[in-house]
All heavy atoms as TSV, in Angstrom:
chain	resi	resn	atom	element	x	y	z
A	1	MET	N	N	236.851	152.375	60.732
A	1	MET	CA	C	237.478	153.616	61.130
A	1	MET	C	C	236.764	154.775	60.428
A	1	MET	O	O	236.504	154.728	59.236
A	1	MET	CB	C	238.961	153.598	60.768
A	1	MET	CG	C	239.689	154.842	61.186
A	1	MET	SD	S	241.457	154.796	60.817
A	1	MET	CE	C	241.988	153.453	61.854
A	2	VAL	N	N	236.476	155.810	61.180
A	2	VAL	CA	C	235.804	156.990	60.652
A	2	VAL	C	C	236.842	157.922	60.031
A	2	VAL	O	O	237.897	158.175	60.615
A	2	VAL	CB	C	235.037	157.714	61.778
A	2	VAL	CG1	C	234.352	158.957	61.256
A	2	VAL	CG2	C	234.045	156.776	62.441
A	3	LEU	N	N	236.543	158.420	58.840
A	3	LEU	CA	C	237.478	159.269	58.110
A	3	LEU	C	C	237.896	160.485	58.937
A	3	LEU	O	O	239.061	160.875	58.918
A	3	LEU	CB	C	236.856	159.711	56.790
A	3	LEU	CG	C	237.756	160.431	55.806
A	3	LEU	CD1	C	238.973	159.586	55.447
A	3	LEU	CD2	C	236.993	160.801	54.559
A	4	GLU	N	N	236.979	161.049	59.693
A	4	GLU	CA	C	237.295	162.224	60.510
A	4	GLU	C	C	238.339	161.900	61.586
A	4	GLU	O	O	239.052	162.786	62.040
A	4	GLU	CB	C	236.036	162.793	61.165
A	4	GLU	CG	C	235.092	163.452	60.191
A	4	GLU	CD	C	234.204	162.457	59.449
A	4	GLU	OE1	O	234.099	161.277	59.866
A	4	GLU	OE2	O	233.627	162.852	58.422
A	5	ASP	N	N	238.436	160.646	61.988
A	5	ASP	CA	C	239.440	160.231	62.974
A	5	ASP	C	C	240.829	160.143	62.353
A	5	ASP	O	O	241.829	160.215	63.053
A	5	ASP	CB	C	239.086	158.880	63.587
A	5	ASP	CG	C	237.827	158.939	64.434
A	5	ASP	OD1	O	237.458	160.055	64.865
A	5	ASP	OD2	O	237.210	157.878	64.638
A	6	VAL	N	N	240.894	159.967	61.059
A	6	VAL	CA	C	242.163	159.790	60.360
A	6	VAL	C	C	242.702	161.114	59.831
A	6	VAL	O	O	243.892	161.409	59.952
A	6	VAL	CB	C	241.993	158.793	59.181
A	6	VAL	CG1	C	243.260	158.710	58.352
A	6	VAL	CG2	C	241.595	157.428	59.702
A	7	VAL	N	N	241.827	161.897	59.234
A	7	VAL	CA	C	242.255	163.138	58.581
A	7	VAL	C	C	242.321	164.253	59.618
A	7	VAL	O	O	241.314	164.783	60.056
A	7	VAL	CB	C	241.301	163.519	57.426
A	7	VAL	CG1	C	241.745	164.820	56.776
A	7	VAL	CG2	C	241.252	162.406	56.397
A	8	ASN	N	N	243.553	164.564	59.995
A	8	ASN	CA	C	243.802	165.649	60.942
A	8	ASN	C	C	244.923	166.516	60.368
A	8	ASN	O	O	245.372	166.304	59.243
A	8	ASN	CB	C	244.154	165.098	62.324
A	8	ASN	CG	C	245.354	164.163	62.289
A	8	ASN	OD1	O	246.253	164.313	61.467
A	8	ASN	ND2	N	245.367	163.179	63.178
A	9	GLU	N	N	245.369	167.476	61.129
A	9	GLU	CA	C	246.390	168.401	60.638
A	9	GLU	C	C	247.675	167.666	60.238
A	9	GLU	O	O	248.257	167.933	59.192
A	9	GLU	CB	C	246.698	169.456	61.703
A	9	GLU	CG	C	247.608	170.554	61.220
A	9	GLU	CD	C	246.987	171.446	60.157
A	9	GLU	OE1	O	245.758	171.592	60.131
A	9	GLU	OE2	O	247.745	171.990	59.334
A	10	HIS	N	N	248.121	166.720	61.066
A	10	HIS	CA	C	249.335	165.961	60.755
A	10	HIS	C	C	249.166	165.179	59.453
A	10	HIS	O	O	250.061	165.159	58.604
A	10	HIS	CB	C	249.684	165.020	61.909
A	10	HIS	CG	C	250.831	164.126	61.600
A	10	HIS	ND1	N	252.126	164.590	61.516
A	10	HIS	CD2	C	250.885	162.805	61.323
A	10	HIS	CE1	C	252.926	163.578	61.214
A	10	HIS	NE2	N	252.200	162.488	61.090
A	11	PHE	N	N	248.024	164.534	59.290
A	11	PHE	CA	C	247.739	163.777	58.072
A	11	PHE	C	C	247.816	164.691	56.854
A	11	PHE	O	O	248.440	164.358	55.846
A	11	PHE	CB	C	246.352	163.129	58.163
A	11	PHE	CG	C	245.924	162.465	56.888
A	11	PHE	CD1	C	246.213	161.130	56.651
A	11	PHE	CD2	C	245.230	163.171	55.904
A	11	PHE	CE1	C	245.833	160.505	55.467
A	11	PHE	CE2	C	244.844	162.566	54.721
A	11	PHE	CZ	C	245.146	161.230	54.506
A	12	LEU	N	N	247.157	165.846	56.928
A	12	LEU	CA	C	247.123	166.763	55.789
A	12	LEU	C	C	248.499	167.304	55.440
A	12	LEU	O	O	248.836	167.427	54.257
A	12	LEU	CB	C	246.159	167.912	56.067
A	12	LEU	CG	C	244.681	167.519	56.125
A	12	LEU	CD1	C	243.838	168.713	56.548
A	12	LEU	CD2	C	244.201	166.951	54.806
A	13	VAL	N	N	249.321	167.598	56.447
A	13	VAL	CA	C	250.682	168.079	56.188
A	13	VAL	C	C	251.489	167.000	55.480
A	13	VAL	O	O	252.174	167.258	54.483
A	13	VAL	CB	C	251.362	168.522	57.500
A	13	VAL	CG1	C	252.852	168.737	57.309
A	13	VAL	CG2	C	250.701	169.785	58.035
A	14	ARG	N	N	251.417	165.783	55.974
A	14	ARG	CA	C	252.164	164.677	55.367
A	14	ARG	C	C	251.668	164.379	53.957
A	14	ARG	O	O	252.457	164.180	53.035
A	14	ARG	CB	C	252.053	163.429	56.253
A	14	ARG	CG	C	252.757	162.223	55.710
A	14	ARG	CD	C	254.259	162.414	55.681
A	14	ARG	NE	N	254.883	161.227	55.131
A	14	ARG	CZ	C	255.847	161.248	54.227
A	14	ARG	NH1	N	256.355	162.387	53.830
A	14	ARG	NH2	N	256.341	160.134	53.752
A	15	TYR	N	N	250.355	164.360	53.787
A	15	TYR	CA	C	249.796	164.064	52.470
A	15	TYR	C	C	250.177	165.154	51.465
A	15	TYR	O	O	250.524	164.861	50.324
A	15	TYR	CB	C	248.278	163.905	52.552
A	15	TYR	CG	C	247.682	163.325	51.300
A	15	TYR	CD1	C	247.944	162.006	50.942
A	15	TYR	CD2	C	246.869	164.079	50.468
A	15	TYR	CE1	C	247.420	161.453	49.781
A	15	TYR	CE2	C	246.335	163.538	49.311
A	15	TYR	CZ	C	246.610	162.227	48.974
A	15	TYR	OH	O	246.092	161.682	47.827
A	16	ARG	N	N	250.144	166.409	51.887
A	16	ARG	CA	C	250.537	167.513	51.002
A	16	ARG	C	C	251.997	167.361	50.584
A	16	ARG	O	O	252.347	167.604	49.420
A	16	ARG	CB	C	250.331	168.849	51.724
A	16	ARG	CG	C	250.700	170.073	50.917
A	16	ARG	CD	C	249.661	170.362	49.879
A	16	ARG	NE	N	250.181	170.038	48.557
A	16	ARG	CZ	C	249.469	169.967	47.452
A	16	ARG	NH1	N	248.187	170.172	47.477
A	16	ARG	NH2	N	250.013	169.668	46.307
A	17	ALA	N	N	252.860	166.958	51.510
A	17	ALA	CA	C	254.271	166.747	51.184
A	17	ALA	C	C	254.430	165.622	50.161
A	17	ALA	O	O	255.240	165.724	49.230
A	17	ALA	CB	C	255.072	166.444	52.444
A	18	LEU	N	N	253.659	164.561	50.313
A	18	LEU	CA	C	253.715	163.454	49.360
A	18	LEU	C	C	253.205	163.887	47.989
A	18	LEU	O	O	253.779	163.517	46.958
A	18	LEU	CB	C	252.916	162.264	49.881
A	18	LEU	CG	C	253.532	161.544	51.072
A	18	LEU	CD1	C	252.517	160.615	51.719
A	18	LEU	CD2	C	254.779	160.791	50.672
A	19	LEU	N	N	252.137	164.673	47.951
A	19	LEU	CA	C	251.632	165.189	46.678
A	19	LEU	C	C	252.650	166.102	46.005
A	19	LEU	O	O	252.847	166.041	44.786
A	19	LEU	CB	C	250.323	165.951	46.894
A	19	LEU	CG	C	249.085	165.117	47.164
A	19	LEU	CD1	C	247.910	166.042	47.499
A	19	LEU	CD2	C	248.740	164.218	46.005
A	20	ASP	N	N	253.299	166.951	46.794
A	20	ASP	CA	C	254.317	167.848	46.237
A	20	ASP	C	C	255.488	167.064	45.658
A	20	ASP	O	O	255.997	167.398	44.587
A	20	ASP	CB	C	254.811	168.829	47.305
A	20	ASP	CG	C	253.774	169.881	47.666
A	20	ASP	OD1	O	252.778	170.037	46.927
A	20	ASP	OD2	O	253.956	170.534	48.714
A	21	ALA	N	N	255.913	166.013	46.358
A	21	ALA	CA	C	257.020	165.184	45.871
A	21	ALA	C	C	256.623	164.484	44.569
A	21	ALA	O	O	257.421	164.404	43.626
A	21	ALA	CB	C	257.419	164.155	46.925
A	22	GLU	N	N	255.391	164.015	44.514
A	22	GLU	CA	C	254.910	163.351	43.302
A	22	GLU	C	C	254.846	164.344	42.142
A	22	GLU	O	O	255.246	164.035	41.008
A	22	GLU	CB	C	253.532	162.749	43.560
A	22	GLU	CG	C	253.021	161.900	42.438
A	22	GLU	CD	C	251.676	161.274	42.741
A	22	GLU	OE1	O	251.289	161.166	43.910
A	22	GLU	OE2	O	251.006	160.906	41.762
A	23	ASP	N	N	254.370	165.542	42.407
A	23	ASP	CA	C	254.288	166.581	41.381
A	23	ASP	C	C	255.679	166.953	40.862
A	23	ASP	O	O	255.891	167.083	39.654
A	23	ASP	CB	C	253.586	167.809	41.956
A	23	ASP	CG	C	253.289	168.851	40.904
A	23	ASP	OD1	O	252.787	168.484	39.814
A	23	ASP	OD2	O	253.560	170.040	41.167
A	24	GLU	N	N	256.624	167.088	41.774
A	24	GLU	CA	C	258.001	167.421	41.377
A	24	GLU	C	C	258.611	166.307	40.527
A	24	GLU	O	O	259.250	166.571	39.503
A	24	GLU	CB	C	258.854	167.655	42.615
A	24	GLU	CG	C	260.256	168.106	42.306
A	24	GLU	CD	C	261.053	168.404	43.559
A	24	GLU	OE1	O	260.465	168.812	44.568
A	24	GLU	OE2	O	262.280	168.213	43.508
A	25	ALA	N	N	258.385	165.068	40.945
A	25	ALA	CA	C	258.919	163.933	40.181
A	25	ALA	C	C	258.290	163.887	38.787
A	25	ALA	O	O	258.975	163.600	37.799
A	25	ALA	CB	C	258.670	162.629	40.932
A	26	PHE	N	N	257.004	164.174	38.701
A	26	PHE	CA	C	256.344	164.161	37.397
A	26	PHE	C	C	256.874	165.281	36.510
A	26	PHE	O	O	257.050	165.097	35.299
A	26	PHE	CB	C	254.828	164.266	37.545
A	26	PHE	CG	C	254.113	164.043	36.248
A	26	PHE	CD1	C	253.846	162.759	35.806
A	26	PHE	CD2	C	253.727	165.111	35.460
A	26	PHE	CE1	C	253.208	162.542	34.596
A	26	PHE	CE2	C	253.090	164.909	34.246
A	26	PHE	CZ	C	252.824	163.621	33.813
A	27	ASP	N	N	257.148	166.445	37.097
A	27	ASP	CA	C	257.722	167.547	36.316
A	27	ASP	C	C	259.057	167.140	35.699
A	27	ASP	O	O	259.330	167.443	34.532
A	27	ASP	CB	C	257.924	168.790	37.188
A	27	ASP	CG	C	256.633	169.521	37.485
A	27	ASP	OD1	O	255.604	169.226	36.831
A	27	ASP	OD2	O	256.641	170.380	38.397
A	28	GLU	N	N	259.885	166.456	36.484
A	28	GLU	CA	C	261.177	165.992	35.972
A	28	GLU	C	C	260.977	164.983	34.846
A	28	GLU	O	O	261.674	165.018	33.832
A	28	GLU	CB	C	262.014	165.379	37.096
A	28	GLU	CG	C	262.462	166.381	38.133
A	28	GLU	CD	C	263.308	167.497	37.540
A	28	GLU	OE1	O	264.191	167.225	36.697
A	28	GLU	OE2	O	263.073	168.668	37.913
A	29	LEU	N	N	260.015	164.103	35.025
A	29	LEU	CA	C	259.685	163.110	34.003
A	29	LEU	C	C	259.238	163.807	32.717
A	29	LEU	O	O	259.681	163.457	31.614
A	29	LEU	CB	C	258.580	162.192	34.525
A	29	LEU	CG	C	258.039	161.123	33.596
A	29	LEU	CD1	C	259.120	160.119	33.234
A	29	LEU	CD2	C	256.849	160.439	34.236
A	30	GLU	N	N	258.411	164.809	32.862
A	30	GLU	CA	C	257.922	165.556	31.707
A	30	GLU	C	C	259.066	166.258	30.966
A	30	GLU	O	O	259.119	166.242	29.731
A	30	GLU	CB	C	256.894	166.584	32.180
A	30	GLU	CG	C	256.233	167.358	31.076
A	30	GLU	CD	C	255.184	168.311	31.600
A	30	GLU	OE1	O	255.352	168.873	32.705
A	30	GLU	OE2	O	254.196	168.509	30.879
A	31	HIS	N	N	259.990	166.844	31.712
A	31	HIS	CA	C	261.132	167.518	31.081
A	31	HIS	C	C	261.993	166.534	30.299
A	31	HIS	O	O	262.431	166.836	29.181
A	31	HIS	CB	C	261.993	168.241	32.124
A	31	HIS	CG	C	261.327	169.432	32.720
A	31	HIS	ND1	N	260.875	170.498	31.982
A	31	HIS	CD2	C	261.027	169.721	34.000
A	31	HIS	CE1	C	260.321	171.387	32.778
A	31	HIS	NE2	N	260.396	170.936	34.016
A	32	ALA	N	N	262.239	165.373	30.869
A	32	ALA	CA	C	263.036	164.364	30.166
A	32	ALA	C	C	262.337	163.936	28.882
A	32	ALA	O	O	262.980	163.747	27.842
A	32	ALA	CB	C	263.295	163.167	31.073
A	33	HIS	N	N	261.023	163.797	28.953
A	33	HIS	CA	C	260.257	163.426	27.759
A	33	HIS	C	C	260.363	164.512	26.702
A	33	HIS	O	O	260.616	164.227	25.517
A	33	HIS	CB	C	258.798	163.179	28.133
A	33	HIS	CG	C	257.935	162.858	26.962
A	33	HIS	ND1	N	257.252	163.818	26.262
A	33	HIS	CD2	C	257.667	161.672	26.356
A	33	HIS	CE1	C	256.593	163.249	25.274
A	33	HIS	NE2	N	256.820	161.948	25.312
A	34	GLU	N	N	260.157	165.756	27.119
A	34	GLU	CA	C	260.217	166.871	26.164
A	34	GLU	C	C	261.605	167.017	25.544
A	34	GLU	O	O	261.728	167.394	24.380
A	34	GLU	CB	C	259.829	168.171	26.860
A	34	GLU	CG	C	258.349	168.234	27.207
A	34	GLU	CD	C	257.994	169.416	28.087
A	34	GLU	OE1	O	258.907	170.103	28.601
A	34	GLU	OE2	O	256.785	169.646	28.281
A	35	ASP	N	N	262.650	166.712	26.337
A	35	ASP	CA	C	264.025	166.813	25.845
A	35	ASP	C	C	264.423	165.619	24.986
A	35	ASP	O	O	265.483	165.635	24.358
A	35	ASP	CB	C	265.006	166.935	27.015
A	35	ASP	CG	C	264.844	168.242	27.774
A	35	ASP	OD1	O	264.206	169.174	27.235
A	35	ASP	OD2	O	265.332	168.325	28.921
A	36	GLY	N	N	263.600	164.569	24.991
A	36	GLY	CA	C	263.921	163.375	24.226
A	36	GLY	C	C	265.063	162.572	24.831
A	36	GLY	O	O	265.724	161.795	24.147
A	37	ASP	N	N	265.287	162.748	26.131
A	37	ASP	CA	C	266.379	162.066	26.840
A	37	ASP	C	C	265.854	160.750	27.416
A	37	ASP	O	O	265.324	160.694	28.519
A	37	ASP	CB	C	266.899	162.982	27.954
A	37	ASP	CG	C	268.130	162.421	28.641
A	37	ASP	OD1	O	268.407	161.209	28.507
A	37	ASP	OD2	O	268.806	163.206	29.334
A	38	ARG	N	N	265.999	159.687	26.637
A	38	ARG	CA	C	265.434	158.384	27.018
A	38	ARG	C	C	266.012	157.859	28.329
A	38	ARG	O	O	265.279	157.361	29.173
A	38	ARG	CB	C	265.674	157.378	25.887
A	38	ARG	CG	C	265.164	156.001	26.164
A	38	ARG	CD	C	263.667	156.001	26.198
A	38	ARG	NE	N	263.198	154.644	26.463
A	38	ARG	CZ	C	261.972	154.364	26.810
A	38	ARG	NH1	N	261.082	155.303	26.909
A	38	ARG	NH2	N	261.611	153.131	27.041
A	39	GLU	N	N	267.314	157.957	28.495
A	39	GLU	CA	C	267.937	157.441	29.725
A	39	GLU	C	C	267.421	158.175	30.951
A	39	GLU	O	O	267.082	157.548	31.957
A	39	GLU	CB	C	269.452	157.543	29.643
A	39	GLU	CG	C	270.072	156.562	28.681
A	39	GLU	CD	C	271.575	156.671	28.627
A	39	GLU	OE1	O	272.192	157.100	29.616
A	39	GLU	OE2	O	272.130	156.330	27.571
A	40	GLN	N	N	267.345	159.499	30.877
A	40	GLN	CA	C	266.848	160.269	32.012
A	40	GLN	C	C	265.361	160.021	32.224
A	40	GLN	O	O	264.885	159.982	33.354
A	40	GLN	CB	C	267.106	161.770	31.821
A	40	GLN	CG	C	266.808	162.593	33.049
A	40	GLN	CD	C	267.670	162.190	34.240
A	40	GLN	OE1	O	268.874	162.046	34.122
A	40	GLN	NE2	N	267.037	161.986	35.380
A	41	PHE	N	N	264.635	159.815	31.140
A	41	PHE	CA	C	263.214	159.511	31.239
A	41	PHE	C	C	262.992	158.236	32.051
A	41	PHE	O	O	262.122	158.197	32.922
A	41	PHE	CB	C	262.592	159.365	29.846
A	41	PHE	CG	C	261.127	159.033	29.882
A	41	PHE	CD1	C	260.180	160.030	30.031
A	41	PHE	CD2	C	260.702	157.717	29.758
A	41	PHE	CE1	C	258.825	159.724	30.068
A	41	PHE	CE2	C	259.349	157.403	29.803
A	41	PHE	CZ	C	258.408	158.401	29.953
A	42	VAL	N	N	263.765	157.211	31.764
A	42	VAL	CA	C	263.627	155.940	32.490
A	42	VAL	C	C	263.924	156.140	33.979
A	42	VAL	O	O	263.199	155.632	34.838
A	42	VAL	CB	C	264.535	154.855	31.870
A	42	VAL	CG1	C	264.575	153.616	32.725
A	42	VAL	CG2	C	264.071	154.531	30.455
A	43	VAL	N	N	264.957	156.893	34.288
A	43	VAL	CA	C	265.308	157.182	35.688
A	43	VAL	C	C	264.180	157.968	36.353
A	43	VAL	O	O	263.748	157.650	37.464
A	43	VAL	CB	C	266.640	157.970	35.761
A	43	VAL	CG1	C	266.890	158.508	37.155
A	43	VAL	CG2	C	267.793	157.097	35.295
A	44	ASP	N	N	263.696	158.990	35.672
A	44	ASP	CA	C	262.638	159.836	36.230
A	44	ASP	C	C	261.314	159.095	36.350
A	44	ASP	O	O	260.543	159.337	37.284
A	44	ASP	CB	C	262.458	161.100	35.390
A	44	ASP	CG	C	263.639	162.046	35.502
A	44	ASP	OD1	O	264.420	161.919	36.466
A	44	ASP	OD2	O	263.780	162.919	34.624
A	45	LEU	N	N	261.051	158.182	35.428
A	45	LEU	CA	C	259.835	157.378	35.508
A	45	LEU	C	C	259.845	156.529	36.775
A	45	LEU	O	O	258.847	156.450	37.491
A	45	LEU	CB	C	259.691	156.494	34.263
A	45	LEU	CG	C	258.476	155.582	34.219
A	45	LEU	CD1	C	257.187	156.387	34.269
A	45	LEU	CD2	C	258.524	154.711	32.957
A	46	GLU	N	N	260.968	155.920	37.060
A	46	GLU	CA	C	261.074	155.103	38.279
A	46	GLU	C	C	260.928	155.979	39.527
A	46	GLU	O	O	260.271	155.576	40.490
A	46	GLU	CB	C	262.394	154.343	38.305
A	46	GLU	CG	C	262.509	153.384	39.466
A	46	GLU	CD	C	261.366	152.379	39.550
A	46	GLU	OE1	O	260.879	151.909	38.508
A	46	GLU	OE2	O	260.948	152.072	40.688
A	47	ALA	N	N	261.508	157.161	39.508
A	47	ALA	CA	C	261.382	158.075	40.651
A	47	ALA	C	C	259.929	158.486	40.849
A	47	ALA	O	O	259.428	158.539	41.980
A	47	ALA	CB	C	262.270	159.298	40.438
A	48	TRP	N	N	259.229	158.774	39.759
A	48	TRP	CA	C	257.819	159.151	39.858
A	48	TRP	C	C	256.982	157.993	40.394
A	48	TRP	O	O	256.127	158.180	41.253
A	48	TRP	CB	C	257.298	159.605	38.496
A	48	TRP	CG	C	255.823	159.843	38.513
A	48	TRP	CD1	C	255.152	160.875	39.120
A	48	TRP	CD2	C	254.826	158.995	37.936
A	48	TRP	NE1	N	253.800	160.722	38.938
A	48	TRP	CE2	C	253.567	159.579	38.208
A	48	TRP	CE3	C	254.879	157.818	37.206
A	48	TRP	CZ2	C	252.379	159.004	37.774
A	48	TRP	CZ3	C	253.696	157.261	36.770
A	48	TRP	CH2	C	252.462	157.854	37.062
A	49	ARG	N	N	257.241	156.796	39.877
A	49	ARG	CA	C	256.511	155.615	40.369
A	49	ARG	C	C	256.724	155.421	41.866
A	49	ARG	O	O	255.786	155.079	42.588
A	49	ARG	CB	C	256.963	154.362	39.619
A	49	ARG	CG	C	256.429	154.257	38.237
A	49	ARG	CD	C	256.958	153.011	37.568
A	49	ARG	NE	N	256.371	152.835	36.265
A	49	ARG	CZ	C	256.890	152.065	35.323
A	49	ARG	NH1	N	258.008	151.410	35.556
A	49	ARG	NH2	N	256.297	151.958	34.161
A	50	GLU	N	N	257.940	155.632	42.316
A	50	GLU	CA	C	258.239	155.474	43.744
A	50	GLU	C	C	257.443	156.474	44.577
A	50	GLU	O	O	256.920	156.127	45.630
A	50	GLU	CB	C	259.740	155.634	43.992
A	50	GLU	CG	C	260.137	155.521	45.433
A	50	GLU	CD	C	259.739	154.212	46.099
A	50	GLU	OE1	O	259.722	153.162	45.429
A	50	GLU	OE2	O	259.439	154.241	47.314
A	51	THR	N	N	257.350	157.718	44.107
A	51	THR	CA	C	256.581	158.702	44.871
A	51	THR	C	C	255.102	158.339	44.894
A	51	THR	O	O	254.433	158.524	45.915
A	51	THR	CB	C	256.756	160.140	44.322
A	51	THR	OG1	O	256.264	160.213	42.992
A	51	THR	CG2	C	258.199	160.591	44.386
A	52	LEU	N	N	254.600	157.815	43.792
A	52	LEU	CA	C	253.210	157.380	43.741
A	52	LEU	C	C	252.977	156.230	44.715
A	52	LEU	O	O	251.991	156.225	45.463
A	52	LEU	CB	C	252.842	156.960	42.312
A	52	LEU	CG	C	251.428	156.451	42.106
A	52	LEU	CD1	C	250.408	157.529	42.445
A	52	LEU	CD2	C	251.251	155.988	40.674
A	53	HIS	N	N	253.879	155.275	44.744
A	53	HIS	CA	C	253.753	154.145	45.670
A	53	HIS	C	C	253.808	154.611	47.128
A	53	HIS	O	O	253.062	154.101	47.969
A	53	HIS	CB	C	254.843	153.103	45.402
A	53	HIS	CG	C	254.615	152.314	44.162
A	53	HIS	ND1	N	253.602	151.406	44.010
A	53	HIS	CD2	C	255.287	152.308	42.981
A	53	HIS	CE1	C	253.647	150.870	42.813
A	53	HIS	NE2	N	254.662	151.415	42.152
A	54	ARG	N	N	254.678	155.580	47.419
A	54	ARG	CA	C	254.763	156.096	48.794
A	54	ARG	C	C	253.455	156.759	49.214
A	54	ARG	O	O	252.986	156.584	50.326
A	54	ARG	CB	C	255.925	157.080	48.929
A	54	ARG	CG	C	257.270	156.399	48.994
A	54	ARG	CD	C	258.390	157.288	49.522
A	54	ARG	NE	N	258.316	158.681	49.205
A	54	ARG	CZ	C	259.062	159.312	48.294
A	54	ARG	NH1	N	259.948	158.638	47.587
A	54	ARG	NH2	N	258.933	160.592	48.082
A	55	ARG	N	N	252.855	157.517	48.295
A	55	ARG	CA	C	251.582	158.177	48.614
A	55	ARG	C	C	250.482	157.145	48.848
A	55	ARG	O	O	249.705	157.240	49.808
A	55	ARG	CB	C	251.185	159.138	47.496
A	55	ARG	CG	C	249.892	159.887	47.808
A	55	ARG	CD	C	249.592	160.957	46.784
A	55	ARG	NE	N	249.475	160.476	45.432
A	55	ARG	CZ	C	248.345	159.963	44.906
A	55	ARG	NH1	N	247.257	159.852	45.642
A	55	ARG	NH2	N	248.321	159.566	43.651
A	56	MET	N	N	250.406	156.160	47.970
A	56	MET	CA	C	249.374	155.126	48.121
A	56	MET	C	C	249.574	154.308	49.401
A	56	MET	O	O	248.617	153.977	50.093
A	56	MET	CB	C	249.362	154.216	46.889
A	56	MET	CG	C	249.010	154.943	45.593
A	56	MET	SD	S	247.450	155.839	45.644
A	56	MET	CE	C	246.331	154.467	45.718
A	57	ALA	N	N	250.824	154.008	49.733
A	57	ALA	CA	C	251.120	153.260	50.959
A	57	ALA	C	C	250.717	154.076	52.190
A	57	ALA	O	O	250.196	153.526	53.163
A	57	ALA	CB	C	252.602	152.898	51.020
A	58	PHE	N	N	250.956	155.383	52.145
A	58	PHE	CA	C	250.557	156.247	53.259
A	58	PHE	C	C	249.046	156.191	53.461
A	58	PHE	O	O	248.562	156.071	54.593
A	58	PHE	CB	C	251.014	157.691	52.991
A	58	PHE	CG	C	250.504	158.681	53.991
A	58	PHE	CD1	C	251.038	158.731	55.273
A	58	PHE	CD2	C	249.496	159.570	53.663
A	58	PHE	CE1	C	250.575	159.638	56.206
A	58	PHE	CE2	C	249.024	160.486	54.581
A	58	PHE	CZ	C	249.567	160.516	55.859
A	59	LEU	N	N	248.300	156.272	52.369
A	59	LEU	CA	C	246.846	156.194	52.482
A	59	LEU	C	C	246.413	154.847	53.063
A	59	LEU	O	O	245.545	154.791	53.938
A	59	LEU	CB	C	246.193	156.415	51.117
A	59	LEU	CG	C	246.261	157.826	50.559
A	59	LEU	CD1	C	245.710	157.867	49.137
A	59	LEU	CD2	C	245.528	158.802	51.456
A	60	GLU	N	N	247.011	153.779	52.592
A	60	GLU	CA	C	246.664	152.444	53.100
A	60	GLU	C	C	246.983	152.316	54.580
A	60	GLU	O	O	246.179	151.789	55.346
A	60	GLU	CB	C	247.384	151.368	52.299
A	60	GLU	CG	C	246.818	151.187	50.907
A	60	GLU	CD	C	247.558	150.131	50.111
A	60	GLU	OE1	O	248.188	149.236	50.717
A	60	GLU	OE2	O	247.510	150.210	48.867
A	61	ARG	N	N	248.169	152.800	54.989
A	61	ARG	CA	C	248.528	152.743	56.413
A	61	ARG	C	C	247.573	153.570	57.265
A	61	ARG	O	O	247.347	153.263	58.426
A	61	ARG	CB	C	249.955	153.238	56.635
A	61	ARG	CG	C	251.023	152.276	56.225
A	61	ARG	CD	C	252.403	152.706	56.702
A	61	ARG	NE	N	252.735	154.081	56.378
A	61	ARG	CZ	C	253.282	154.491	55.241
A	61	ARG	NH1	N	253.553	153.616	54.289
A	61	ARG	NH2	N	253.571	155.772	55.043
A	62	SER	N	N	247.009	154.600	56.664
A	62	SER	CA	C	246.071	155.464	57.380
A	62	SER	C	C	244.665	154.879	57.391
A	62	SER	O	O	243.760	155.438	58.000
A	62	SER	CB	C	246.040	156.854	56.731
A	62	SER	OG	O	247.303	157.462	56.822
A	63	GLY	N	N	244.478	153.783	56.687
A	63	GLY	CA	C	243.179	153.131	56.651
A	63	GLY	C	C	242.248	153.690	55.589
A	63	GLY	O	O	241.046	153.463	55.637
A	64	ILE	N	N	242.806	154.403	54.632
A	64	ILE	CA	C	242.003	154.998	53.570
A	64	ILE	C	C	242.252	154.224	52.283
A	64	ILE	O	O	243.383	154.097	51.838
A	64	ILE	CB	C	242.364	156.483	53.372
A	64	ILE	CG1	C	242.065	157.262	54.651
A	64	ILE	CG2	C	241.620	157.059	52.179
A	64	ILE	CD1	C	242.521	158.692	54.617
A	65	GLN	N	N	241.181	153.730	51.715
A	65	GLN	CA	C	241.267	153.028	50.443
A	65	GLN	C	C	240.664	153.921	49.373
A	65	GLN	O	O	239.502	154.303	49.475
A	65	GLN	CB	C	240.499	151.702	50.497
A	65	GLN	CG	C	241.114	150.683	51.406
A	65	GLN	CD	C	242.476	150.238	50.916
A	65	GLN	OE1	O	242.700	150.096	49.726
A	65	GLN	NE2	N	243.388	150.023	51.840
A	66	PRO	N	N	241.439	154.284	48.348
A	66	PRO	CA	C	240.898	155.092	47.265
A	66	PRO	C	C	239.743	154.362	46.573
A	66	PRO	O	O	239.699	153.127	46.581
A	66	PRO	CB	C	242.060	155.279	46.310
A	66	PRO	CG	C	243.270	154.803	47.026
A	66	PRO	CD	C	242.828	153.948	48.153
A	67	ALA	N	N	238.843	155.115	45.970
A	67	ALA	CA	C	237.706	154.516	45.258
A	67	ALA	C	C	238.217	153.555	44.192
A	67	ALA	O	O	237.685	152.477	44.018
A	67	ALA	CB	C	236.848	155.596	44.629
A	68	SER	N	N	239.267	153.956	43.490
A	68	SER	CA	C	239.912	153.052	42.539
A	68	SER	C	C	241.393	153.385	42.527
A	68	SER	O	O	241.778	154.552	42.427
A	68	SER	CB	C	239.306	153.196	41.145
A	68	SER	OG	O	239.557	154.481	40.642
A	69	SER	N	N	242.197	152.375	42.668
A	69	SER	CA	C	243.639	152.571	42.678
A	69	SER	C	C	244.126	152.742	41.253
A	69	SER	O	O	243.673	152.037	40.350
A	69	SER	CB	C	244.355	151.381	43.306
A	69	SER	OG	O	243.982	151.262	44.651
A	70	PRO	N	N	245.067	153.668	41.044
A	70	PRO	CA	C	245.597	153.820	39.697
A	70	PRO	C	C	246.398	152.595	39.292
A	70	PRO	O	O	247.039	151.963	40.125
A	70	PRO	CB	C	246.488	155.045	39.799
A	70	PRO	CG	C	246.817	155.184	41.233
A	70	PRO	CD	C	245.666	154.572	41.987
A	71	ALA	N	N	246.326	152.267	38.041
A	71	ALA	CA	C	247.118	151.147	37.530
A	71	ALA	C	C	248.532	151.648	37.288
A	71	ALA	O	O	248.770	152.477	36.421
A	71	ALA	CB	C	246.502	150.612	36.236
A	72	VAL	N	N	249.454	151.155	38.084
A	72	VAL	CA	C	250.844	151.555	37.953
A	72	VAL	C	C	251.644	150.329	37.550
A	72	VAL	O	O	251.669	149.339	38.268
A	72	VAL	CB	C	251.392	152.130	39.275
A	72	VAL	CG1	C	252.851	152.497	39.122
A	72	VAL	CG2	C	250.577	153.331	39.706
A	73	PRO	N	N	252.275	150.402	36.397
A	73	PRO	CA	C	253.038	149.238	35.926
A	73	PRO	C	C	254.216	148.944	36.832
A	73	PRO	O	O	254.714	149.731	37.536
A	73	PRO	CB	C	253.517	149.655	34.543
A	73	PRO	CG	C	253.101	151.050	34.302
A	73	PRO	CD	C	252.294	151.505	35.465
């Protein structure tokens, strides 16, 4: 599959939304860490991981394999 066939306006809109969700989840994770709130940190960590998995799954479904996948525990 040619990358130009996959990356179109719809793809970019969806990918941007996934990136924004991941960024928002990470911000929440960072705040919990800074506040020293362990319970909220654990909740926010799982939420961030889920957004990362959704983004990676979207890329895979689109036929795009990253050069190297991030190691996510």
